[in-house]
N, C-alpha and C positions, 0 to 999 in steps of 0.2 A: 083450873086456876083457884088459888086459895081465897081470893078476895076480889073486890072491885078493881079493875085494871087502872093503871096510870097510862094514859094514851099520849103518845108523842107523834105529831106530824113532822116529818123530817125529810131532808134530802141533803146529801153532802156532809162535809167534815164537821161543821158546827153542830148540826142536829145529831150526828152519830156520837160525838163526844158527850153531849148532854145525855143522850140515851145510855151511854156507858156509865156515866155517873149515877143515873137513876137506877140502873141495874144493881149497883151496890146497895141501894136503899130499899128497893121493893122486889128485887129478885124476879121470879117468874110471873109476877103480876104486871110486868111491863109489856106493853104492846106498842110497837112502832108502825105507824102507817107511812109507808115509804113512797116517795115520788117515783114514778116510772116513765116520766116524760123524756128522760135521758136514754132510754133503752135503745139498743142498736143491734143489728144483725151483722156480724163480721167474722171472717175466718170460718164460716159455716156453722157458727154457734150463736145463740141468743145471749147477749150480754145485758145485764141489768145493773148499771153502775151504782146507783144510789142504794137499792136494797142490798147489794153485795157488799158495798163499803160499810154499811151499817152492820151487817151480819159479821163481817170480819172484825170490826171494832168491838162489838159486843163479846165476841169469842176471844179477844186479845190476840188475834192473828194479823191485824192490820200492820202493814209495813210502815216504817217511820216516815217515808215520803208522803204518806197520807192516802195511798190507794194500793190495792193489790195485797198479796199475802207476804208476810215477813219472810225473808230469806228465799223467795221464789227465784227460780232460774228462768232464762228467756231463750232456751235453745231452739224452741219452735220458731220464735220470731227471727232468730239468727238464720235458721235454715230457710225460712221464707225469703229473707233478704238475699241469701245466696242463690235462690232460684229466680231472682229478679223482681220480686214483689216489692211494691212501695209500702212500707210499714209506717203509718202515722199514728196508729193506736196500738200501744204496747200492751200485751196480755201475757202475764207470766204462765209458765207451764202448769202449775197447780191451779191457777185461776182459770186457765183454758180447760182443764179437766173438770172443774166445777161447772163451767158453762156447757161443756159437752154432756155432762150428766143432766143438766137442765133440758138440753135438747132431747136426750133419751126419754126423760120423763114426759115431755110434751108428746113425743111420738107414741107413748103408751096411753095417751089420752088425759094426762094430768093437766090441770089448770095451772097458771102461774102461781096462784096462792098455794095449791097443793104441792107443787114442785118446790116452792120456797120452804114450806114446812118440812119436807123431807130433807132438803139440803141443810137447813139449820139444825135439824135434829142430829144429822150425821156429824156435826162439829160440836155437839153437846149443848146447844142452846135450848133452854126451857122457855125463855121469853120469846114472844112471837114477833116476827117481822112480816108485816102484811103488805104486799103490793097494793097500791091504791085502787087498782082495778084489774080485772082479768082481761079487759079489752084494751087494745093498743091506743096509746096517746103518744104523739111525738112532738116535742118542742122544736120549733125552727126559729132561727134568728136571722134578721136582715141586717147586714153590715157591708158597707162599701159597695152597695148596689146589687148584692147577691144574697139569696137565701141559703142558709147552711143548717144542717142538722146540728143539734146542740153540741154533741161531742166534737164534730168537725170545727165548730166555732171555737170551742174551748181549747182544743189541742192544735189543729192545723192552723187556725187563725190566731192562736194564742190569746183568745179572749179580748182582742183589741177592739175598742170602741171607736167612734160612738156606735151605739146600738140604735138602729133606725126602725126596727119592727120586731115583734115577737108574735108567733102564732102557734096554736096548739092543735095539730092535726089529729082528728078523730075524737076530740074532747066532746063534741056535740052529741056523739052517739054512745060514749062510754059512761058507765055507771060504777059506783063503788060496789065492792063485793058485799055479800051478806055478812062476812066476817068483820069487815070494816064497820059496817053499820051497827053490828052487835056490840063491838068494842066501844063505840061512841056512846051507845045507849046505856051501857052498864058502867061507864067510867067513873072513877073517883075524882079524877082530874084530867083535863085535856090541855096539853101544852103544845103550842106552836114553837118548834125548835128554832135555834138561832141560825137558820138557813136563809138563803137568798129568797126574799118574799115573792119575787117576780118569776123566777124559773124553778124554784124548788117547792114552794108552798102553793103558789097560785095554780099550778096544774092539778093539785089535789082538790082545791076549792072549786075548780071549774067543772068537776064531775057532777052530773045531774043528780040532785037530791042530797048532796053531802052538806051544803050550807044549811039546808032545812034541818038535817039531822043534828048538826052542831047546835043550832038555835034551840032545838027541842031537847037537847041533852040536859040531864039534871046537873051535870058537872060544870064547874066554871071553866072559862076559856082564858088561858094566860098565854101571852106571847113573850118569848125571851129575845131580846134584841141581838142581832148578829154584829152590832157595831161595838167595838172595844176601844175606849179612850178616843172616841171621835173618828176612828178609822176602821176599815175592813181588813182583817188580817190575811184573808186568802180569797182569791177568786174575783170575778168582775161584778160584784154586787153593786158597786158605785155606778158603773155604766148602765146597768139595767134599771136601777132606781132613777137615774137621770132620764132615761127614756120614758119611764112611767110618770115623770113629773113629780117624783117624791124626793124630799130633802134627805140628805144622808145623816139623819139624827133620829132621836126617839120619836119626834113628831112624824117623821116620814115613815117609820115602821108602823106606827099606830094608824096612819092614813092608809097604808097598804092593805090593812085589814078592815077598813071602812065600816067601823061600828060593830064588827062581829065579835071582837074580843071584849072580855070584862076587865082584864088587867094586863099590864106590861111590866116586865122586869128589865131594867136598863141600868147602866153605870152612870147615867147622866141625870143629875138633879133637875127635874122638870115637872111642871104641872100640866096635865092634859085633861081637858074637860071631858067628863063622863067616864074616865078611866081611873082605876086604882093603880097608881104607879109605885112599884117597889124598886128602890135604888140599892143595887148590890153589884158586886163584881161579876162580869160576864166573861172573864178571861179563863180559858181552860187549857193551860199549857202543861199541866202535870196531872197525874191521877188524883192527887189531893185537891187541886183547884177545881177539876171537873166535878168531883164529889161535892165540894162546897157549893158550886153553882147549882148543881142538881138539888141539893138540900134546900137552898134558898128558894129555888123555883117551886119545889113541891110545897114548901111552907107558904109561899105567896099564893099559890093556887088554892091550898086549903083555906087560907084566910078569906078568900073571896066567897067561900061558902057560908061564912059566919054571918 
């Protein structure tokens, strides 16, 4: 890498869009620490939804629906249905091949971090996408009396709240990788992406030692709010924040990070004690707007160092 990295903690569409905007500004100095709490084993392959979505977004391969590879076919899913399988998790053919290659790399002894590096290199990415840990963490959600894996809750249950519980299986034993800790220690700026703070960012922060690493990091910590004009554009962030007792506004996002961050970027004019607040648009519906949000976030993070 040519300089100190800009590090983004991310999971899901909002964090991926911000990362893509930052890629235009800092190129290969971008490092994304991706949530792996959504990971799932299905159709005989390991699927890592957030790291994969981020990788496809950075490589301009993401489909307009917000997941998977643009123009992908679904012949394997169709064939499985023909054989009587219940298909609740759609995986395109090229996406399935990507995950099958991940399985092959695992079988050769590669770690999730090493496998991700090889996969992203194959699609031309110089920026790094780092799984938060090489050890498994699985987010589960309690809704309507039953525990669900996160993907099952989001897809099969359509993310319908209320959310009555969230647990991170394996988090007590998992640790951030050496690559994650190195990126944090050497970062120019550390940005918490506009992702769901409860199910996308919290699993990263639950890893043993990562909060201490963030506190010790010389770089400032900035969070970008996932709330746009008072609402959540995609996903069940509102239900998860309600479960966590957090208001759906800038104050709720700040409270989710419980004194860890130094600054917050939000489109809501607000004063928050102990935080430097930058008021700027957080809407990223075009390449130009995501680049503008990224530029403003980077400037806000840099200003925290002054």
